[in-house]
N, C-alpha and C positions, 0 to 999 in steps of 0.2 A: 171564610168556607162560605161556598155557598151549596146550603142543603136544598136539593128538590124533592117534592113530596108531589105523588099526586091527586088530586082533589077529588077522583074519585075513588081510589084505593086507600086513602091515609095514611098514618104512619105503619111503616113494616118493620120489621125485624134488622132487616140489612137499614132503617132510618134510625133507629135507636143505636146500631152498631157506629154509625157516622156519627150521630151528635157525640157517642163517648168517646169515639177518637177528636172528636174538635176539643174538647174539655181536658180529652189529655196532654195536647199539645198547647193549651191555654189561646184558641186561636177565635177571633168572632165569626159571629155566624151571620149569615144573610140568609131567611128563609124566601126559596121562590115556591109557590103552590101554583104547578102545573096542570093543564088538561082543564082550564074553567071553561073551556067550550063544551064540556061532554054534557048531555042532559044530565046524568046524575051526582054532577060534581055538589061535593060539601064542604066548600072553605070552614066552615064554620067548625065543621065536626074535628076537620087536620089542626085547628087553630088550639080547641080544646086538648086534641091528644097533644098537642107539642107542650100545653100546657102541663100537661100530665105528665111530661118526659123532662121536665126540668125547663123549656124554653117558652119564656112568655111574651109574648111579640108584643108590640108600642101601645097599639090601640086598645089591649086591654091591660093597661099600665104597665107593661116591661120594657127593656130595651134590646129588643129583638126585632130588628126590622125584616118585612114581613111582604112581598110582594105577590100578588096575582099575575099569573100569566099564562101563555097559550104559545105554544112553541110551534103546534102544527098551524095556525090562525097569527103568528109573530105579534104578538099582542102583549102588551108589557114589558117589552123585551129591554126600552129603552130605559124606563120607570127603574128594573132590574139593574141597568149596567149603572145608572146617576146614583143607586142608593150604595153598591157597593163602591162609586169611587167615593161617597160620602164619609162610607166608613172607614175606607183607607185615612182619609184626609185627616178623620176625627181621634183612630187609633194611632196617628203620626206613623205609618207604614212607608218605611222608604227600605230600596233593594240596592247593595253596593254592587255592580256591574264590572269593579275591577276585580274582585277575590275570585277563587276558586270558585265553579258552579255550585250547587246544591239545587235539586228540588224532586218533584213526586210523580210515581208512577201513574197515570191515568188510563191508560191501555198495554197491552201486552199480548203476544202472540207466535206462532211458528209459522214461518213463512215457506215453503217447499225449495225455494230456489232463494229466497234471501237469508235463510235460517233465524234464529230468533229476533224477535223486533219487539221496541219499546217506543209507548210515544210519553214525552214526560214534557212537565211544565216546570219549566225554569222559574225559581224561587230569589234565590239571590246568585250575583257573579253572573259571569258570560259563558257559555257552553261553545266549547269550538271543535272544531274539527280533527281528530287526532287527539285528542284530551283521553286520558284513563280512568276511568271511573267504576267506582262500585256501587251496586245495587243491591242490598240485602246481601246475599250469598254468593253474587253472582258478580263477573266483572270483565272487563273488556276494554278495549280501545277503539274510539269512536269514526266506524270506516268510512259512515254517511252518516247524512241530514236531511230531513225534509222536513218542509214547514208544511203549514195547515191547507196551502194551495196543491201539494204535495211536489214541490220545487226544493231545487238541491240548494240546500245553503253551507254558509262557513260556519256560522254560529248563531246563536241563539241567546237573547237576552234575558233580562227577568220578566217574568209573566208572558212569555210567547212558550207555545204547545211544540214541540218536534218529534218527530218520528227519528229515533235511530237506529243504526246497525253495527254490528260488532261486539254484541256480548255473547258469551260460552254458554248461555241457558238461558229462558223464558224467568223473569223476574216474576214477582206477585204485583197486582194492581194496590197501589196503599204504600210500596216499598218509597224507601227514601233515596235518591240518587244524591251521592256525593263524587265530584271530581279529587284527585289524590296525581301529588308529582310523579307515580312512576309506578309501574308493574312491583317493584317491591314491596310499596306503599300498602298496595293493592290488596295481595296476598296476604300480608300481614293482618290488614284489618279484617279480610274475613277470616280467618284463623282463626282471629279473636271471636269472632260473632259464633262460628262452629263451634268453638270449646265453651262458649257459654248456652247454648244449646243441649236440651235435656233430650239422648236420644229414645226413641221408642222400642219397648219393650217386645222384641222379636218375637211372632209367630208361626208356628208351626202351621205349615201348608196342608191342606186338606181337600181331595178330590168329590168335589160337589158337583152333580147335574140338575137338573131346569127339574127335572120330575121328581127325585128325593125331594130339593130342596121345598117344593108345595108340597109333597107327604107331611116333611116337619114343620111346617107350619098348620098344616089342617089339624094333626094329631096335638099342638100345642108346643111343640119340644122348640122350635123357634119364636123367641118373641121379640127379637131385632133383628133387621133385615141390614145388613152393612153394604153399602154403595161405596163405591169407588167412579167419581164423576172426571172425563176428561173431557175437554170444550177443545173449540179452536179458538177463542181468544179466551182473554182473563174478562173480560167485560162480561161474556156468557151465564160466568159460574154463577154467580148469587142469586139471577133470576131462580135458577135451571134448580140450583138448590133448594130455594124455598119452595118449590113446585112441589119436589120428590118427597119432600119431609112432609108437607102437607098430605100426603098420601097414607100416613099412618093411619090406623085403626086402632081399637080397642085391644085387639088380638096382637096385632104387630105394629112395632114402629118402623119406620123408613129412619136411619140415619148415615149420613154423608161422611165417611171416615178418612177418606183423601180425595184432592179435588187438586186441577191441573189441565194446562195445554197440552197439545199434543196427541198421539194414540198412546192407548193400554200398556206398559211395559211387564215383563216379568219380575222384574224390582218393585210394580207398583201393588203386585197381589202377593208377593213373598213377608 
């Protein structure tokens, strides 16, 4: 896992979440401290924050590789790639291209003409045109695949990122992709996952106008402002969510209760 941390912003809540995911998956982490070209960049502070989060870099006596980079200036990228290959060799990380594919969603969204889209990084196996896949609680048969240059491809091997079409809904970033034998197996896997999910208690809908909401806030009757966040692509969710939650004050807290892609629908607010 490559953990990218901005040298000016430091460790953010989403950074800690990514660290937790990496630990849960028991995967090695390579840290890339980005934006070192900025005047207010403070890589040493980032390293200190990472150590407080349990990631001790090599130069501080730990075992985590840390590489300073600037994506804007294209500096340090070669060093980052070399270190990723070195870690992969040391960990003996190998993928079997012959088995059914697995991967992870790195971007997702809804296109008005193409429908649900997902950009997937293939981790093991080979993903092929026509494969039946399950991602989270959505499934589909791959109708088209595009590589990072936008060119149509018929297969994607381990470590290749591809955009896929053919899903029945938009998955979440971070969801795992699994290629299965067919529709019957896909539906069975989704049914099992849905049965394991705890349904949220339904809440009675109330008619609220902006005016009386401000009145309730000013009189102290509302202590928490619940927000439904819908965006164009999944990758926009976390930055916007973080910005919204930082708007909270001592009088009222902002809480994002649901997020996703596309337009807000009636089912989102019921």
